[in-house]
TORKOL-4160 file (C-alpha; in steps of 0.2 Angstrom, whole numbers, padded with zeros to 4 digits, m for minus):
424
<pt num="1" X="0120" Y="0094" Z="m0337"/>
<pt num="2" X="0133" Y="0081" Z="m0342"/>
<pt num="3" X="0134" Y="0063" Z="m0338"/>
<pt num="4" X="0145" Y="0052" Z="m0349"/>
<pt num="5" X="0140" Y="0035" Z="m0356"/>
<pt num="6" X="0151" Y="0021" Z="m0349"/>
<pt num="7" X="0143" Y="0005" Z="m0356"/>
<pt num="8" X="0130" Y="m0001" Z="m0369"/>
<pt num="9" X="0125" Y="m0020" Z="m0368"/>
<pt num="10" X="0111" Y="m0029" Z="m0377"/>
<pt num="11" X="0102" Y="m0046" Z="m0377"/>
<pt num="12" X="0088" Y="m0055" Z="m0385"/>
<pt num="13" X="0071" Y="m0055" Z="m0376"/>
<pt num="14" X="0053" Y="m0059" Z="m0382"/>
<pt num="15" X="0039" Y="m0048" Z="m0384"/>
<pt num="16" X="0020" Y="m0050" Z="m0379"/>
<pt num="17" X="0018" Y="m0062" Z="m0395"/>
<pt num="18" X="0033" Y="m0072" Z="m0390"/>
<pt num="19" X="0043" Y="m0065" Z="m0405"/>
<pt num="20" X="0062" Y="m0060" Z="m0401"/>
<pt num="21" X="0066" Y="m0042" Z="m0398"/>
<pt num="22" X="0082" Y="m0033" Z="m0395"/>
<pt num="23" X="0084" Y="m0026" Z="m0377"/>
<pt num="24" X="0098" Y="m0013" Z="m0374"/>
<pt num="25" X="0105" Y="m0007" Z="m0357"/>
<pt num="26" X="0115" Y="0010" Z="m0356"/>
<pt num="27" X="0124" Y="0015" Z="m0340"/>
<pt num="28" X="0133" Y="0031" Z="m0336"/>
<pt num="29" X="0147" Y="0038" Z="m0325"/>
<pt num="30" X="0134" Y="0044" Z="m0312"/>
<pt num="31" X="0127" Y="0026" Z="m0311"/>
<pt num="32" X="0111" Y="0030" Z="m0320"/>
<pt num="33" X="0104" Y="0015" Z="m0330"/>
<pt num="34" X="0092" Y="0015" Z="m0345"/>
<pt num="35" X="0084" Y="0000" Z="m0353"/>
<pt num="36" X="0075" Y="0000" Z="m0370"/>
<pt num="37" X="0067" Y="m0013" Z="m0382"/>
<pt num="38" X="0058" Y="m0009" Z="m0398"/>
<pt num="39" X="0040" Y="m0016" Z="m0400"/>
<pt num="40" X="0035" Y="m0023" Z="m0417"/>
<pt num="41" X="0019" Y="m0020" Z="m0426"/>
<pt num="42" X="0008" Y="m0034" Z="m0434"/>
<pt num="43" X="0000" Y="m0022" Z="m0446"/>
<pt num="44" X="0016" Y="m0013" Z="m0453"/>
<pt num="45" X="0017" Y="0001" Z="m0465"/>
<pt num="46" X="0028" Y="0000" Z="m0480"/>
<pt num="47" X="0038" Y="0016" Z="m0475"/>
<pt num="48" X="0042" Y="0011" Z="m0458"/>
<pt num="49" X="0060" Y="0008" Z="m0452"/>
<pt num="50" X="0067" Y="m0009" Z="m0456"/>
<pt num="51" X="0067" Y="m0022" Z="m0443"/>
<pt num="52" X="0083" Y="m0032" Z="m0443"/>
<pt num="53" X="0080" Y="m0051" Z="m0440"/>
<pt num="54" X="0092" Y="m0066" Z="m0442"/>
<pt num="55" X="0082" Y="m0075" Z="m0455"/>
<pt num="56" X="0087" Y="m0092" Z="m0448"/>
<pt num="57" X="0072" Y="m0103" Z="m0449"/>
<pt num="58" X="0079" Y="m0115" Z="m0436"/>
<pt num="59" X="0077" Y="m0101" Z="m0423"/>
<pt num="60" X="0060" Y="m0093" Z="m0419"/>
<pt num="61" X="0055" Y="m0096" Z="m0437"/>
<pt num="62" X="0068" Y="m0084" Z="m0443"/>
<pt num="63" X="0063" Y="m0070" Z="m0431"/>
<pt num="64" X="0078" Y="m0071" Z="m0419"/>
<pt num="65" X="0088" Y="m0054" Z="m0417"/>
<pt num="66" X="0106" Y="m0059" Z="m0413"/>
<pt num="67" X="0112" Y="m0048" Z="m0428"/>
<pt num="68" X="0103" Y="m0034" Z="m0420"/>
<pt num="69" X="0111" Y="m0038" Z="m0403"/>
<pt num="70" X="0128" Y="m0039" Z="m0410"/>
<pt num="71" X="0126" Y="m0022" Z="m0419"/>
<pt num="72" X="0120" Y="m0013" Z="m0403"/>
<pt num="73" X="0135" Y="m0020" Z="m0393"/>
<pt num="74" X="0149" Y="m0020" Z="m0405"/>
<pt num="75" X="0145" Y="m0007" Z="m0419"/>
<pt num="76" X="0134" Y="0006" Z="m0410"/>
<pt num="77" X="0141" Y="0004" Z="m0392"/>
<pt num="78" X="0159" Y="0008" Z="m0394"/>
<pt num="79" X="0154" Y="0024" Z="m0404"/>
<pt num="80" X="0143" Y="0030" Z="m0389"/>
<pt num="81" X="0155" Y="0027" Z="m0375"/>
<pt num="82" X="0160" Y="0044" Z="m0368"/>
<pt num="83" X="0145" Y="0054" Z="m0376"/>
<pt num="84" X="0134" Y="0064" Z="m0365"/>
<pt num="85" X="0118" Y="0055" Z="m0361"/>
<pt num="86" X="0108" Y="0071" Z="m0361"/>
<pt num="87" X="0113" Y="0075" Z="m0379"/>
<pt num="88" X="0099" Y="0064" Z="m0386"/>
<pt num="89" X="0100" Y="0072" Z="m0403"/>
<pt num="90" X="0119" Y="0070" Z="m0405"/>
<pt num="91" X="0118" Y="0052" Z="m0400"/>
<pt num="92" X="0103" Y="0048" Z="m0412"/>
<pt num="93" X="0111" Y="0057" Z="m0426"/>
<pt num="94" X="0127" Y="0047" Z="m0423"/>
<pt num="95" X="0118" Y="0031" Z="m0425"/>
<pt num="96" X="0109" Y="0037" Z="m0441"/>
<pt num="97" X="0125" Y="0041" Z="m0448"/>
<pt num="98" X="0133" Y="0024" Z="m0443"/>
<pt num="99" X="0119" Y="0016" Z="m0452"/>
<pt num="100" X="0119" Y="0027" Z="m0467"/>
<pt num="101" X="0103" Y="0020" Z="m0475"/>
<pt num="102" X="0086" Y="0029" Z="m0477"/>
<pt num="103" X="0076" Y="0016" Z="m0468"/>
<pt num="104" X="0089" Y="0010" Z="m0456"/>
<pt num="105" X="0092" Y="m0006" Z="m0465"/>
<pt num="106" X="0110" Y="m0009" Z="m0461"/>
<pt num="107" X="0109" Y="m0009" Z="m0442"/>
<pt num="108" X="0090" Y="m0011" Z="m0440"/>
<pt num="109" X="0077" Y="0002" Z="m0435"/>
<pt num="110" X="0074" Y="m0010" Z="m0420"/>
<pt num="111" X="0092" Y="m0010" Z="m0415"/>
<pt num="112" X="0094" Y="0009" Z="m0416"/>
<pt num="113" X="0077" Y="0013" Z="m0408"/>
<pt num="114" X="0081" Y="0001" Z="m0393"/>
<pt num="115" X="0097" Y="0010" Z="m0390"/>
<pt num="116" X="0088" Y="0027" Z="m0392"/>
<pt num="117" X="0076" Y="0022" Z="m0379"/>
<pt num="118" X="0089" Y="0016" Z="m0367"/>
<pt num="119" X="0099" Y="0033" Z="m0368"/>
<pt num="120" X="0082" Y="0043" Z="m0365"/>
<pt num="121" X="0078" Y="0033" Z="m0350"/>
<pt num="122" X="0096" Y="0034" Z="m0343"/>
<pt num="123" X="0095" Y="0053" Z="m0345"/>
<pt num="124" X="0079" Y="0053" Z="m0334"/>
<pt num="125" X="0087" Y="0041" Z="m0322"/>
<pt num="126" X="0102" Y="0052" Z="m0320"/>
<pt num="127" X="0090" Y="0066" Z="m0315"/>
<pt num="128" X="0081" Y="0054" Z="m0303"/>
<pt num="129" X="0064" Y="0059" Z="m0311"/>
<pt num="130" X="0051" Y="0049" Z="m0321"/>
<pt num="131" X="0054" Y="0050" Z="m0340"/>
<pt num="132" X="0037" Y="0058" Z="m0343"/>
<pt num="133" X="0043" Y="0073" Z="m0332"/>
<pt num="134" X="0059" Y="0073" Z="m0341"/>
<pt num="135" X="0049" Y="0074" Z="m0358"/>
<pt num="136" X="0037" Y="0087" Z="m0351"/>
<pt num="137" X="0051" Y="0098" Z="m0344"/>
<pt num="138" X="0042" Y="0099" Z="m0327"/>
<pt num="139" X="0027" Y="0092" Z="m0318"/>
<pt num="140" X="0012" Y="0085" Z="m0329"/>
<pt num="141" X="m0005" Y="0092" Z="m0328"/>
<pt num="142" X="m0015" Y="0080" Z="m0338"/>
<pt num="143" X="m0015" Y="0062" Z="m0343"/>
<pt num="144" X="m0023" Y="0056" Z="m0360"/>
<pt num="145" X="m0040" Y="0048" Z="m0363"/>
<pt num="146" X="m0036" Y="0030" Z="m0367"/>
<pt num="147" X="m0045" Y="0023" Z="m0382"/>
<pt num="148" X="m0048" Y="0004" Z="m0381"/>
<pt num="149" X="m0047" Y="m0008" Z="m0396"/>
<pt num="150" X="m0061" Y="m0020" Z="m0390"/>
<pt num="151" X="m0066" Y="m0029" Z="m0406"/>
<pt num="152" X="m0053" Y="m0035" Z="m0419"/>
<pt num="153" X="m0056" Y="m0036" Z="m0438"/>
<pt num="154" X="m0047" Y="m0048" Z="m0450"/>
<pt num="155" X="m0050" Y="m0065" Z="m0458"/>
<pt num="156" X="m0061" Y="m0077" Z="m0449"/>
<pt num="157" X="m0070" Y="m0093" Z="m0455"/>
<pt num="158" X="m0083" Y="m0088" Z="m0467"/>
<pt num="159" X="m0080" Y="m0069" Z="m0468"/>
<pt num="160" X="m0067" Y="m0055" Z="m0467"/>
<pt num="161" X="m0070" Y="m0040" Z="m0457"/>
<pt num="162" X="m0061" Y="m0027" Z="m0467"/>
<pt num="163" X="m0059" Y="m0014" Z="m0453"/>
<pt num="164" X="m0045" Y="m0019" Z="m0441"/>
<pt num="165" X="m0049" Y="m0011" Z="m0424"/>
<pt num="166" X="m0066" Y="m0005" Z="m0416"/>
<pt num="167" X="m0062" Y="0006" Z="m0401"/>
<pt num="168" X="m0072" Y="0014" Z="m0387"/>
<pt num="169" X="m0067" Y="0031" Z="m0380"/>
<pt num="170" X="m0073" Y="0035" Z="m0362"/>
<pt num="171" X="m0072" Y="0054" Z="m0362"/>
<pt num="172" X="m0086" Y="0061" Z="m0351"/>
<pt num="173" X="m0076" Y="0062" Z="m0335"/>
<pt num="174" X="m0061" Y="0071" Z="m0328"/>
<pt num="175" X="m0055" Y="0055" Z="m0319"/>
<pt num="176" X="m0043" Y="0043" Z="m0327"/>
<pt num="177" X="m0048" Y="0030" Z="m0314"/>
<pt num="178" X="m0066" Y="0031" Z="m0319"/>
<pt num="179" X="m0063" Y="0032" Z="m0338"/>
<pt num="180" X="m0054" Y="0015" Z="m0336"/>
<pt num="181" X="m0067" Y="0008" Z="m0325"/>
<pt num="182" X="m0080" Y="0013" Z="m0338"/>
<pt num="183" X="m0070" Y="0004" Z="m0352"/>
<pt num="184" X="m0067" Y="m0012" Z="m0342"/>
<pt num="185" X="m0086" Y="m0013" Z="m0337"/>
<pt num="186" X="m0091" Y="m0011" Z="m0356"/>
<pt num="187" X="m0078" Y="m0023" Z="m0362"/>
<pt num="188" X="m0084" Y="m0036" Z="m0350"/>
<pt num="189" X="m0103" Y="m0032" Z="m0354"/>
<pt num="190" X="m0099" Y="m0034" Z="m0372"/>
<pt num="191" X="m0095" Y="m0052" Z="m0369"/>
<pt num="192" X="m0113" Y="m0055" Z="m0364"/>
<pt num="193" X="m0120" Y="m0045" Z="m0379"/>
<pt num="194" X="m0109" Y="m0055" Z="m0391"/>
<pt num="195" X="m0114" Y="m0071" Z="m0384"/>
<pt num="196" X="m0132" Y="m0067" Z="m0386"/>
<pt num="197" X="m0129" Y="m0062" Z="m0404"/>
<pt num="198" X="m0118" Y="m0077" Z="m0409"/>
<pt num="199" X="m0126" Y="m0090" Z="m0398"/>
<pt num="200" X="m0109" Y="m0094" Z="m0391"/>
<pt num="201" X="m0095" Y="m0085" Z="m0381"/>
<pt num="202" X="m0085" Y="m0074" Z="m0392"/>
<pt num="203" X="m0067" Y="m0079" Z="m0397"/>
<pt num="204" X="m0052" Y="m0069" Z="m0391"/>
<pt num="205" X="m0044" Y="m0062" Z="m0406"/>
<pt num="206" X="m0025" Y="m0060" Z="m0410"/>
<pt num="207" X="m0024" Y="m0042" Z="m0402"/>
<pt num="208" X="m0034" Y="m0048" Z="m0387"/>
<pt num="209" X="m0050" Y="m0040" Z="m0391"/>
<pt num="210" X="m0065" Y="m0050" Z="m0396"/>
<pt num="211" X="m0065" Y="m0058" Z="m0413"/>
<pt num="212" X="m0077" Y="m0048" Z="m0425"/>
<pt num="213" X="m0094" Y="m0056" Z="m0425"/>
<pt num="214" X="m0099" Y="m0050" Z="m0443"/>
<pt num="215" X="m0091" Y="m0043" Z="m0459"/>
<pt num="216" X="m0103" Y="m0028" Z="m0457"/>
<pt num="217" X="m0095" Y="m0013" Z="m0447"/>
<pt num="218" X="m0112" Y="m0006" Z="m0443"/>
<pt num="219" X="m0118" Y="m0022" Z="m0434"/>
<pt num="220" X="m0102" Y="m0022" Z="m0423"/>
<pt num="221" X="m0104" Y="m0004" Z="m0418"/>
<pt num="222" X="m0122" Y="m0007" Z="m0414"/>
<pt num="223" X="m0117" Y="m0021" Z="m0403"/>
<pt num="224" X="m0104" Y="m0010" Z="m0394"/>
<pt num="225" X="m0117" Y="0003" Z="m0392"/>
<pt num="226" X="m0129" Y="m0010" Z="m0384"/>
<pt num="227" X="m0116" Y="m0014" Z="m0371"/>
<pt num="228" X="m0113" Y="0004" Z="m0367"/>
<pt num="229" X="m0131" Y="0007" Z="m0365"/>
<pt num="230" X="m0133" Y="m0008" Z="m0354"/>
<pt num="231" X="m0119" Y="m0001" Z="m0343"/>
<pt num="232" X="m0128" Y="0016" Z="m0341"/>
<pt num="233" X="m0114" Y="0025" Z="m0350"/>
<pt num="234" X="m0124" Y="0032" Z="m0365"/>
<pt num="235" X="m0117" Y="0048" Z="m0371"/>
<pt num="236" X="m0101" Y="0046" Z="m0360"/>
<pt num="237" X="m0092" Y="0034" Z="m0371"/>
<pt num="238" X="m0089" Y="0037" Z="m0390"/>
<pt num="239" X="m0081" Y="0026" Z="m0404"/>
<pt num="240" X="m0066" Y="0026" Z="m0415"/>
<pt num="241" X="m0060" Y="0015" Z="m0430"/>
<pt num="242" X="m0043" Y="0010" Z="m0436"/>
<pt num="243" X="m0047" Y="0003" Z="m0454"/>
<pt num="244" X="m0029" Y="m0002" Z="m0458"/>
<pt num="245" X="m0035" Y="m0001" Z="m0476"/>
<pt num="246" X="m0018" Y="m0004" Z="m0484"/>
<pt num="247" X="m0021" Y="m0022" Z="m0478"/>
<pt num="248" X="m0037" Y="m0024" Z="m0489"/>
<pt num="249" X="m0032" Y="m0013" Z="m0504"/>
<pt num="250" X="m0030" Y="m0021" Z="m0521"/>
<pt num="251" X="m0017" Y="m0011" Z="m0531"/>
<pt num="252" X="m0022" Y="m0018" Z="m0548"/>
<pt num="253" X="m0041" Y="m0014" Z="m0547"/>
<pt num="254" X="m0038" Y="0001" Z="m0535"/>
<pt num="255" X="m0052" Y="m0005" Z="m0524"/>
<pt num="256" X="m0055" Y="m0009" Z="m0505"/>
<pt num="257" X="m0063" Y="m0024" Z="m0497"/>
<pt num="258" X="m0079" Y="m0019" Z="m0488"/>
<pt num="259" X="m0093" Y="m0031" Z="m0482"/>
<pt num="260" X="m0087" Y="m0044" Z="m0494"/>
<pt num="261" X="m0087" Y="m0033" Z="m0509"/>
<pt num="262" X="m0074" Y="m0022" Z="m0518"/>
<pt num="263" X="m0077" Y="m0004" Z="m0517"/>
<pt num="264" X="m0068" Y="0012" Z="m0524"/>
<pt num="265" X="m0060" Y="0025" Z="m0513"/>
<pt num="266" X="m0075" Y="0037" Z="m0515"/>
<pt num="267" X="m0087" Y="0023" Z="m0510"/>
<pt num="268" X="m0077" Y="0019" Z="m0494"/>
<pt num="269" X="m0077" Y="0037" Z="m0490"/>
<pt num="270" X="m0096" Y="0039" Z="m0492"/>
<pt num="271" X="m0098" Y="0023" Z="m0482"/>
<pt num="272" X="m0087" Y="0030" Z="m0468"/>
<pt num="273" X="m0097" Y="0046" Z="m0468"/>
<pt num="274" X="m0113" Y="0036" Z="m0466"/>
<pt num="275" X="m0105" Y="0028" Z="m0450"/>
<pt num="276" X="m0101" Y="0045" Z="m0443"/>
<pt num="277" X="m0119" Y="0051" Z="m0445"/>
<pt num="278" X="m0125" Y="0036" Z="m0436"/>
<pt num="279" X="m0112" Y="0034" Z="m0422"/>
<pt num="280" X="m0101" Y="0046" Z="m0412"/>
<pt num="281" X="m0084" Y="0043" Z="m0419"/>
<pt num="282" X="m0069" Y="0052" Z="m0411"/>
<pt num="283" X="m0057" Y="0047" Z="m0425"/>
<pt num="284" X="m0055" Y="0036" Z="m0440"/>
<pt num="285" X="m0037" Y="0030" Z="m0443"/>
<pt num="286" X="m0030" Y="0023" Z="m0460"/>
<pt num="287" X="m0047" Y="0024" Z="m0469"/>
<pt num="288" X="m0037" Y="0023" Z="m0485"/>
<pt num="289" X="m0022" Y="0015" Z="m0493"/>
<pt num="290" X="m0005" Y="0022" Z="m0487"/>
<pt num="291" X="m0002" Y="0029" Z="m0505"/>
<pt num="292" X="m0020" Y="0036" Z="m0508"/>
<pt num="293" X="m0016" Y="0054" Z="m0505"/>
<pt num="294" X="m0031" Y="0060" Z="m0516"/>
<pt num="295" X="m0043" Y="0050" Z="m0506"/>
<pt num="296" X="m0036" Y="0057" Z="m0489"/>
<pt num="297" X="m0039" Y="0074" Z="m0495"/>
<pt num="298" X="m0057" Y="0070" Z="m0500"/>
<pt num="299" X="m0060" Y="0061" Z="m0483"/>
<pt num="300" X="m0054" Y="0076" Z="m0473"/>
<pt num="301" X="m0067" Y="0087" Z="m0482"/>
<pt num="302" X="m0081" Y="0074" Z="m0482"/>
<pt num="303" X="m0079" Y="0067" Z="m0464"/>
<pt num="304" X="m0084" Y="0083" Z="m0455"/>
<pt num="305" X="m0090" Y="0073" Z="m0439"/>
<pt num="306" X="m0074" Y="0064" Z="m0435"/>
<pt num="307" X="m0055" Y="0067" Z="m0435"/>
<pt num="308" X="m0046" Y="0059" Z="m0450"/>
<pt num="309" X="m0029" Y="0051" Z="m0444"/>
<pt num="310" X="m0015" Y="0045" Z="m0454"/>
<pt num="311" X="m0004" Y="0030" Z="m0448"/>
<pt num="312" X="0003" Y="0020" Z="m0462"/>
<pt num="313" X="0002" Y="0036" Z="m0473"/>
<pt num="314" X="0013" Y="0046" Z="m0461"/>
<pt num="315" X="0023" Y="0033" Z="m0451"/>
<pt num="316" X="0029" Y="0046" Z="m0438"/>
<pt num="317" X="0040" Y="0052" Z="m0452"/>
<pt num="318" X="0043" Y="0071" Z="m0453"/>
<pt num="319" X="0044" Y="0072" Z="m0472"/>
<pt num="320" X="0028" Y="0062" Z="m0474"/>
<pt num="321" X="0020" Y="0072" Z="m0461"/>
<pt num="322" X="0025" Y="0089" Z="m0469"/>
<pt num="323" X="0017" Y="0082" Z="m0486"/>
<pt num="324" X="0001" Y="0077" Z="m0477"/>
<pt num="325" X="0000" Y="0094" Z="m0469"/>
<pt num="326" X="0003" Y="0104" Z="m0485"/>
<pt num="327" X="m0009" Y="0094" Z="m0495"/>
<pt num="328" X="m0022" Y="0094" Z="m0480"/>
<pt num="329" X="m0023" Y="0075" Z="m0481"/>
<pt num="330" X="m0026" Y="0072" Z="m0462"/>
<pt num="331" X="m0031" Y="0081" Z="m0446"/>
<pt num="332" X="m0019" Y="0071" Z="m0435"/>
<pt num="333" X="m0007" Y="0056" Z="m0435"/>
<pt num="334" X="m0003" Y="0041" Z="m0425"/>
<pt num="335" X="0013" Y="0043" Z="m0415"/>
<pt num="336" X="0023" Y="0027" Z="m0415"/>
<pt num="337" X="0041" Y="0031" Z="m0412"/>
<pt num="338" X="0048" Y="0014" Z="m0417"/>
<pt num="339" X="0041" Y="0018" Z="m0435"/>
<pt num="340" X="0054" Y="0031" Z="m0438"/>
<pt num="341" X="0067" Y="0023" Z="m0427"/>
<pt num="342" X="0074" Y="0036" Z="m0415"/>
<pt num="343" X="0067" Y="0047" Z="m0400"/>
<pt num="344" X="0074" Y="0063" Z="m0409"/>
<pt num="345" X="0065" Y="0060" Z="m0425"/>
<pt num="346" X="0049" Y="0055" Z="m0416"/>
<pt num="347" X="0049" Y="0071" Z="m0406"/>
<pt num="348" X="0053" Y="0081" Z="m0421"/>
<pt num="349" X="0038" Y="0074" Z="m0430"/>
<pt num="350" X="0027" Y="0078" Z="m0414"/>
<pt num="351" X="0033" Y="0096" Z="m0413"/>
<pt num="352" X="0030" Y="0099" Z="m0431"/>
<pt num="353" X="0012" Y="0092" Z="m0429"/>
<pt num="354" X="0009" Y="0102" Z="m0413"/>
<pt num="355" X="0015" Y="0118" Z="m0421"/>
<pt num="356" X="0004" Y="0115" Z="m0436"/>
<pt num="357" X="m0012" Y="0111" Z="m0427"/>
<pt num="358" X="m0012" Y="0092" Z="m0431"/>
<pt num="359" X="m0017" Y="0080" Z="m0416"/>
<pt num="360" X="m0004" Y="0067" Z="m0411"/>
<pt num="361" X="m0011" Y="0051" Z="m0405"/>
<pt num="362" X="0003" Y="0040" Z="m0397"/>
<pt num="363" X="0000" Y="0021" Z="m0399"/>
<pt num="364" X="0008" Y="0005" Z="m0393"/>
<pt num="365" X="0010" Y="m0009" Z="m0405"/>
<pt num="366" X="0001" Y="m0026" Z="m0405"/>
<pt num="367" X="0018" Y="m0035" Z="m0403"/>
<pt num="368" X="0022" Y="m0024" Z="m0388"/>
<pt num="369" X="0033" Y="m0025" Z="m0373"/>
<pt num="370" X="0027" Y="m0022" Z="m0355"/>
<pt num="371" X="0038" Y="m0006" Z="m0352"/>
<pt num="372" X="0034" Y="0003" Z="m0368"/>
<pt num="373" X="0041" Y="0020" Z="m0369"/>
<pt num="374" X="0026" Y="0026" Z="m0379"/>
<pt num="375" X="0017" Y="0028" Z="m0362"/>
<pt num="376" X="0030" Y="0041" Z="m0357"/>
<pt num="377" X="0027" Y="0050" Z="m0373"/>
<pt num="378" X="0008" Y="0050" Z="m0370"/>
<pt num="379" X="0010" Y="0057" Z="m0353"/>
<pt num="380" X="0025" Y="0068" Z="m0355"/>
<pt num="381" X="0018" Y="0076" Z="m0371"/>
<pt num="382" X="0001" Y="0079" Z="m0362"/>
<pt num="383" X="m0008" Y="0073" Z="m0378"/>
<pt num="384" X="m0027" Y="0073" Z="m0378"/>
<pt num="385" X="m0029" Y="0054" Z="m0381"/>
<pt num="386" X="m0019" Y="0038" Z="m0385"/>
<pt num="387" X="m0023" Y="0021" Z="m0392"/>
<pt num="388" X="m0023" Y="0006" Z="m0381"/>
<pt num="389" X="m0027" Y="m0012" Z="m0383"/>
<pt num="390" X="m0042" Y="m0021" Z="m0375"/>
<pt num="391" X="m0041" Y="m0022" Z="m0356"/>
<pt num="392" X="m0034" Y="m0039" Z="m0357"/>
<pt num="393" X="m0016" Y="m0046" Z="m0356"/>
<pt num="394" X="m0002" Y="m0040" Z="m0345"/>
<pt num="395" X="0007" Y="m0027" Z="m0356"/>
<pt num="396" X="m0010" Y="m0019" Z="m0360"/>
<pt num="397" X="m0016" Y="m0019" Z="m0342"/>
<pt num="398" X="0001" Y="m0011" Z="m0337"/>
<pt num="399" X="m0002" Y="0004" Z="m0349"/>
<pt num="400" X="m0018" Y="0007" Z="m0339"/>
<pt num="401" X="m0009" Y="0006" Z="m0322"/>
<pt num="402" X="0004" Y="0017" Z="m0329"/>
<pt num="403" X="m0009" Y="0031" Z="m0332"/>
<pt num="404" X="m0017" Y="0029" Z="m0315"/>
<pt num="405" X="0000" Y="0030" Z="m0306"/>
<pt num="406" X="0006" Y="0045" Z="m0316"/>
<pt num="407" X="m0010" Y="0054" Z="m0312"/>
<pt num="408" X="m0009" Y="0049" Z="m0293"/>
<pt num="409" X="0009" Y="0055" Z="m0292"/>
<pt num="410" X="0007" Y="0072" Z="m0300"/>
<pt num="411" X="m0003" Y="0085" Z="m0290"/>
<pt num="412" X="m0017" Y="0094" Z="m0298"/>
<pt num="413" X="m0017" Y="0081" Z="m0313"/>
<pt num="414" X="m0033" Y="0076" Z="m0321"/>
<pt num="415" X="m0039" Y="0067" Z="m0337"/>
<pt num="416" X="m0037" Y="0078" Z="m0353"/>
<pt num="417" X="m0054" Y="0086" Z="m0358"/>
<pt num="418" X="m0056" Y="0081" Z="m0376"/>
<pt num="419" X="m0073" Y="0088" Z="m0378"/>
<pt num="420" X="m0067" Y="0104" Z="m0387"/>
<pt num="421" X="m0059" Y="0092" Z="m0400"/>
<pt num="422" X="m0074" Y="0081" Z="m0404"/>
<pt num="423" X="m0083" Y="0084" Z="m0420"/>
<pt num="424" X="m0099" Y="0075" Z="m0417"/>
């Protein structure tokens, strides 16, 4: 198929945290239109593609993206005019070449990725099909199990919860609608459980889950289990963790924060192993620092009741993913296409993982946008499960509605059965 790009335009918008983002629109000869905006993470790995911002403190505290808008329209745009919108790889490689830096520092990973999304969507629009069907190469048969980040760690008054995300995974059903209903019901019930524990209503945290009520992960998982049990969903909903341990790692002492103490890599692995023996954990993500390769190798061996995932370790980067596979440092990785900066590179990382038995877990970013292309990845690649935020706030709710719509519009579609993958 052939459909030539006729225009590339860009503007500044704001993301769900009211931070500026660059949005790009691509149009083709046939009248197809694609629009894309790169989300930005709050917890960001050191190896992610560079986010180009203006640095002008008088505008959005330096976070405005007019330089990125200019690069999209005036540097990238003219080079893409006349290119075939269906040749995603050639277009992405053209932008990588125009930038010429390893981490997309010149034009900005956010700029390049926004254009890449817009091209991808325009190609699907030219075929008049959903982008997820374009990715799948036909009709989808499954939608992924959503994993809900319902308690958020971080620094609070009086204590720090070192683990970043406490998730629930409603897996014991073949219905996406019921999986979402279970998660929403438990999330709402957890408010009552936390109120009883704290003596007051829980705070809303920065990622829209509940603020962690304790520095002890075991207490938090226990409260979450209580909410699940009260809803009558015992044995139907499991847990997952994103530790984001690079945020709590001290390079000088080579130690991690845990329950107010500094611990070694081996101690943290042993603690996580204890959690997996007490609670059913589908996966543990970023248990260790993004450079602690030896620790990850040990974790994969020790944590035999859960799936060890890399995120900051691998940042959707094919070279790092290959290293992680060769050294047996992970059993899967978190797929965040904006980390690497083009659709092509993200799909290459996914294909490598898929061919080598690694689980890919697509995830949005905490600084996301409503129309996040990661949902098309999740559905189109027909992955087992994906990461979502708490069922609160528009862009997160929209992701859930996306799954239900995709399922309803695809005949013989069902929720992915993840039971064969579970290690508990």
